[in-house]
N, C-alpha and C positions, 0 to 999 in steps of 0.2 A: 541520408537520412536520419531522422532521430531515432535513438535507441529506447528512450523512455519517457514516460509522462511525469516523472517525479516531480516536477517544476512547471511552471506556467509563465512565468516573468523573469528579466533580468536580475531583480532583488532576490525572488525563490531561489535562483542559480547559485547568487553569491551564498546565500545563507547555506545551501546544499554542500557547497564547495568547503566550508568552513565546519560544518557538523557532521559531513558523513564520514571523513578520518576519525571521530571520536567515538561513533556509532559502531564503526566496524572493529576498533579496538575493544569495545565492550561485547564483543559479539553479537551485534545489531545491525539488522538492515534498514536503511532510510527507505520507508513505503513512498511517501509524499510529503513536500514542505509547500504550503501557502502561507502568503504573507496577507492578510485583511485589513484593511483601512477602518477607521473608526476614531472615537475620541484619542484611544490609546490604539496604535496598531497592536495586532495579534499575530504572534508567528505560531503556526499548526506546525507540528512534528509527529507523522506517523511513521511508528517503529515496529519492528519484531524481531524475534531472534533468528537469526541465520538458520540455526539448528533444527528448529521444528514450528516457526511461524508464529508462535505466541509471544504474550510479552504481559509480565506480572506488574501488580501497584509498586512494588519495590523497585522494579526496573525501571519503571516511569519516573520514580521519584528521582533515583540515581542519575540516569540520563537527565533528566532536567537540571539537576545541580550540575553537572558536567557542562552541558550546555549556556546554561545562564553565564557560568563563569567566563566560558570562551566567546560568547557573544558581548558579553561587556567590556571585553578587553578588545574585540575586533570592531565592535559597534558599525555593522553592516547598513543599518537604516537610519542612525544617527536621530532618533527620537525614542521617547520612550516606548516601550513594547510590554505585551504581555506574552510570555511563553507557553504554550499549551503542548504537551507530549501527550500523546496515547497511544493505543496499539490501533492496526487498522478495522478490528471490529468483525462481524460477519458481514456486512455490506461493505467489503473491502474493496479499495480501488484497485484496479488493474492497470499496473502502470509501466510494465515491461511484457517483450515476448515469453519472458519465462514465467509470467507469471499466467499468463494466458496458458502456457504447456502446463502450469500447475494445476490448475482448475479446468480441465478437458472434462466434460461430463455435468458442469455447473451451470446455472441460469446467470447470464450477464446482461446488462443493458450496457450498448456502446453507442456514444453521441461521436458523429462526424464533424469534422471542421466544413465539410462541403455538402450540398443535396446529391443525394443518389437515388434514382427512382422517386423522385417527389420526397424524399424523407431524409433527416438527418441522423433521425433515433432509430434503433434496430435493437430486438429484445429476442434471447433464443438461448439454447443449448451451445456451450463453446464445443466445437466437433474436432478441434486440432489446429496446429501451426503448421503451416508449410511456407519454408523460406521466411519472408517478413510478412506474409498473410496469415490473418485470422480466418479461420472456417466458422462460421456459426449456423448452427440450425434454427431458422428462423420460428417464433411462434405463430401458427395457424398458417404456416406455408409450406409447401412439398419439398422447395428447394433449399439447398444448403448456401449462403451467401458467403464469399470469400471477400473480405475487406483487407486492403493494405493496411498495415499497421501505422503508416505515416499518416494517413488519414483520420484516425482517433485522436480525438481531442481530450476526451474524458470515458472512462468505463468502469463498471463495478459489479461485483458479484450482487446477486438479488436474494435476499433470504427465501429460502426454502426449506422443506422439511430434511431432504439432504444435508443441507448446509448445516442447519443446526445438528443433527445428528454428529455431523463429523466433528464440528465444534465442541461439543461435549466429549466425544471420544478421546481428541486430541487433549483436550484439558485433564480427562480422568487419567490419560496416559502420562502426562507431563507431572501429574501429583503421583502417580506411583513410581516413576523415575527417581523424584525428588526424595519421596519416602526412603526407598531403595538406598539411595545414598547417605541418608542421615543415619540409617540402620548401619550400614557398613561402617561410617565413623565412630559411631558408638559401640561397638564390637572390639 
């Protein structure tokens, strides 16, 4: 059974294997890797701090510099590329069972790799994780759907007032902690 949906293709997996140790050394978790085609390939890297799930601009810049250096040496795609490093944002992808556990009570969209009851897309509130299944209280339905994690092809949080408020609270708390550390150093 697949553990994560952090990657989709073999090239994504190859890049993940290269960048994940670098991110871990920086105290970061790789949320998702995607390589997109175009005139120039784009490597999209979403990351967050392991400690609180946030990622500031300076951390994006630092991770980008570190990843550029190692990707230039490892050369996993053999073509020129653009590297995009970002936080997952409010509509964050849910790429592991742990993500679903962390966001119980929040609204998500879940896309499956197969048809179930005539559809592949489900939307509702994450009710829990039981073994390798995700329970979702579906919008406009009285029953809770139990979806095997291995059937999920993509999933993300949907913006709600609750999610916005929590994001603001997290950001405010991180700012307070940073300010306390700065004050402690100056004393």
